[in-house]
C-alpha positions, 0 to 999 in steps of 0.5 A, a space after each residue: 444120941 437120941 433114936 439110936 439103934 442098939 442091940 445091947 440090953 437096956 439097964 431099965 425095962 423098955 416098952 416093946 413095940 409089937 405087931 398090932 400097934 402103930 408107932 411113929 417118932 420123928 427126930 431132928 439129928 445132926 448129919 453125923 448122928 443121922 449117918 451113924 444111925 444109918 450105918 447101924 441100920 445097914 449093919 443090922 440089915 446085912 447081919 440077919 433077918 431081924 433088926 432092933 430100933 431102941 430109944 433108951 431115953 424115951 424107954 422103947 424098943 422096936 424089934 422087927 423081923 424083916 423080909 425082902 425086897 427092901 424098897 428104896 426111894 430117892 427124891 430130890 427137889 432141886 428148885 427153890 429150897 433144895 432137899 434130898 429125901 431118902 426113904 427106906 421101906 422094909 417089909 415085915 416077915 409074915 408069921 403065918 404058915 400057908 394051908 397044906 394042900 394034899 
C-alpha cells in the first residue's frame, strides 16, 4: 500500500524529511487501505511520543516527535454530494529548553 506507515528499516536509503522543510503528499486509497493506515497511526500515537510515516515507493520517511493535545475535527456535509472529513492535527514537541531564571 502506498503511503503506508512503517517503522521497519527500509532496504534502500530513504530521504528523511526533517524540520525546516515543508512537505505534503496526497493519496487516494481504498477504504480498507485508509483504515489500515489509520490503525497503524493510532498504534504509534498510543505507544510513545514519536511516529514515523514512510513511503518506500517514493523513497521518503518522516519521523515526528509529537506532543499533546492532539486536535481532531469532524466535518460532515450532508447536503448535495455528502462528504465526511476527519482532520487530525498533531503538534510537534519543542526541542528548545527555556531560559534559567535565578
